[in-house]
N, C-alpha and C positions, 0 to 999 in steps of 0.2 A: 563739326564732324567728329565722331568718335573714332579714335585710332584703333588699329588692329589689335594691339596689345590689350587695350581696355575691353574690347569685345571678347577676346579670348579669356580674359580674367573674369568677366561677367558670366560667360558660358561655363567656365570651370566652377565658379561659385554656385551657379544654378544647379549644375550637375551634382555637386557635393551636397547641396541642400536636399535635393531629391533623393540621393543615395542615403543620407542620414534619416530622412523621413521614412523611406522604405524599410531600412533596417529596424527602425523603431516599431513599425507596424508588424514586421515579421517577429520581432521579440515579443510583442504583446500576444500574438497568436500562439507562439511556442510556449510562452508562460502559461497560457490557458490550458493547453494540452498537458503540460507537465503537471499543473495543479490537479487536473482531473485524474491523471495516472497516479499521482501521489495519493490522492484521496482513495482511489480504488485499492491501492496496496495497503494503506492504513486500515481500511475496512476489512480486508482479508485478514490482516493481523489481529484485529479485534475479534473477528469471528473465530479464529484459531485459538485465541486466548480463552474465549468463552467455552469452546469445546473442551479445552484442557481442564478448565474449572469444573465443568459438568462431569467429565470422566473421573476426576479426582474425588468428587462427591460420591459417585457411584461406588468406587473402590472403598472409600472410607465407610460408607453405609454398610457395605458387605462385611468389612472387618468388625464394625461395631455390632453387627447382628450375629457374630460368631462364625461367619463364613470365611472361606479362603478364595481369593481372587485368582482365577485361572487365566494367565496371560495368553495362553495359546488359543483359548476360545473367547476371551473377553467377557466371561461370565462369572458370576458368584457361585461357588460350589459350597453347598451346605455339608458339614461333616455328617457322616453316617453315625447314628447313635451306637455306642458300644453295647456289649452284652450287659443286661441288667438295667438298662436305662430306658 
């Protein structure tokens, strides 16, 4: 016959094993969600960096073409030719 103490120890061990397995499953699920969220944030950051590079290129092209960049409108303003030009 198995004593009461041994039965309680086996039940506690079984409960602990189930708890650990459940926690591992939850961690795998959470890690997957975190990974997806992290990838979405990283993609947003890459998109923002690309937009910044494109904007810098437009401003640089404006200046190289002899224009002035108007920050209030976000457009290149070509200088008006002076008298005699």
